[in-house]
N, C-alpha and C positions, 0 to 999 in steps of 0.2 A: 676768394669770397664765397661762403656758402650760398646757395641757392634758395635753401630752405630755412626757415626759423621755427624751433620748437617751443612751444609754449606749454606751460603746466597750469592747470586749473585744480584748485583744491577747495575745500569747505563743503559744509553740509548741504548747501543749495546748488552746489555746481550741477549736477545733472538735470534738475529741474529748472534750473536758469538756461542752461543750453538747448533744453527740449523747447523751451517758448522762444527761441531767438533763431534757430536754424532749420533749415528747410527738411532735413531728414529725422527719422526716429532714432533716437538714441538707443532704444531697445537693442538695435543691431551690434552695440558695443559688447554684448555678451559672447557674441560669436566671431568677432574679428574687427577690421577697421570700417568706420563710417565715413562715408563721402558726404559732403554737406556744403551748403552756402549759406552767406549772411547777405540779405537783401535789404534795400531801402524800404521804406514803408509804401513807396509806390511800385516795388516788385521788381526793381532793377538791381542788378548784381553789383555786390561790394567786394566779395571776396568768396573763394572756394577753398576748401581745407579736408584734412583727413581728422578724423578723432580716434583716439585709442585709449582703452581703459589702462590705468597704470597702478595697480592696487587700489587706494580709495580716491586716486587723482584721475584726472583726464588729461592725455597729451593732444595738443592741437599742432598741426604740421601744416604751413601756411607758407606761401612764397614770400622770399625776403622782401620784396619790394612792396607787399602789401601788409607786411608784418606790424610795422609801427602803427598805420591808421586803423587796424583790426584791433591791435591791444589797447588803443586809446576808447575806440568805440565800445568795446566790451565792457571797459572798467566804467564808462559813462552809463551804459545800461543796466549795470548790476544794482546800482543805488544802495539799499541797505541789505540786499542779498549776502549771505555768508559765503562769499566767493572770493577768493585770491588768485590774482594772475601773474605769474613770474615767466621770465624768460629763462629757460635752461642751457646748459651747455652740450647737451645732446645734438647729434647730427642724423641725418637721414643716409641711409645706403640702400639702394635699390638694384634690381637686376632681373633677368629673365632665366638665368641658370640656377644652379644649384643654391638653394636658399639656407642661410643660418637657424639656427634653431629658434631664435627670436622673431623672425620674419613672419609677416602676416600677407596674405594675398590683396593685391590692389582690387578694391570693390568694383572698379569702373568696368574692367574688362579683363578675362583671363589671360590674354595676350601681353598685359602690361606687368606681368610677373608679380613681384613681392617689394616689400618695404620694411625696412627696420630702423631702429632708432638705438643708437649707442653713443659712447663718448668718444668713439674713433671719429677720424676724418670723414667727411661727407665723400660718397664714393657710388659709382656703380659699375656694371661690368662691360660698359662699351656697347650696350644695345644700342640700336638705332631707333631712338624713341620718335623721332619724326616720322619715319617710316611706318610705324604702328600706328600713330596717333591718325596720320592721313587714311591709311587702310580703313580704320575703322571710325573715321570722323569724330576723333575725340577732341574737344578743345583744350587749349592749354592757358594757364593764367597769363594775362598783360599780353597775349598774342590775339587769339580768337575771342578770348573773356576780357570784356572791357566794360567801363561804367554804362556804356548803353546797352549790355546785353540782358536779355531776359532769359531766365534759365530754360523754359521750355524750347524756345527757338535754338537753345545751344545744346539740346540733347540730354539735358540732365535726367530725364524720365528713363531713357535707355541705359544711362550711366550709374543707375542706381543712387542718384544724387537727391531725390525729392520723395517724399512719402505724402499720399493725398489722404491717408486716414488718420494721421497722428495729432490732427487739431491745429489750433493756431500759432503762427509764428509771425514774425516782421514779413510783410510782404506777401501774407499768405493769400489774402483775398484776391489780390490781382492774379496770382500765380493760378489759384483755382478757377477763376473765372475764364482766364485763357485755355485751361484743360477742357473745361465743361460746357462754356457757352459760346466759344468762337473757334473758328478753324484757321490753324497757323498759315499765315500768307508770306511770312518770311522766315529764314533759318538757316542752319549751316547745313552744307550738302557736301559730299565729296564730288569732285569733279575732274575730267580728264583735261590736261593741258598740255599743249604743244609750245615749247619755248618756257621762258621764265619771265618773272617779272617781280618787283619787290613785294613784300609783306605790306598790305594796305592799298595796293594798288586799286584803283576803281575798276569794276567790270560794267561794260556796256553791253547792249543787245539791241541792234538796229538803231544805234545812237542814241538810246535812251539809258539811264543810269539803271543797272540791274544787280548790282552788289558790290561785294569787296573781296580780293583775293587774299588768302591768308598763307599758311605753310604748305609747302609743296615737297614732293617726294618721289621719284621713280614715275615721272608722266602723270602723276595726279595731284590733288591740291584740296584742301579744305576752303569752301568758299561760303561766305555769307549771301544768301540770293533773295530776290523778289520772285517768289515762285511763279507769277503771272508774267515775267519777263524772260524767265530762264529757258534756254533751249540750247541748239547747236551751233549758235552763229554769234557767240559772245565772245568779246576781246577784253584782255587786260593788257594796257599797254600793246607792246608788240605781240604777245602771247595769245593764241586761240584757245577758247576755253569752252568745253562741251560738256554736257551732263554727264555724269559717271554711270557704271553699270549698275 
């Protein structure tokens, strides 16, 4: 079963419709893929995805598990706008080795290689994606990114997933306030780990809740932490967790 679903949006209002909805500026479509998210009006994460210009249309690459909900929500938001949304028979190919002619760089980080969309089967080149994600603290849909996530706590600014100059979008007010008027007290961090623990294991520090453990690879992990309690004396189940380099 494919892990991604590729939608196609067409119609004269498509670009302006998306520009008013998502966290990033669609002006970036002229130079490659755009990574963005759709938020609730309260600024919480609903879905993250990649956007690609496809002639007069825009392709949207989203995780299979979020596709139905995103499809319904976009159709609800479009109202009378001239926008049609359809499910395509395209599939994602990705890798970090030699890229096909149709491929575009993953905009989140150079180490994430390239992405391409064709009628061929979904594929990759056996890259250890978890190792790359952990090394650079890059969250994954439905693992580190959940309905409780705020995108700034999840590193979207570093991942080129949010634009603070584009104007209004759903959840923009909360996101802008977190950027300009508050100091983040929680967020994703790379940590060192001795041992292993299931994804979602609570992290404790001196007997107090300090966060949650997520993806692990090569003695490191991505963790969501309360910064005021994070230190070198944390535990996640039987594993010892310390702040990363």
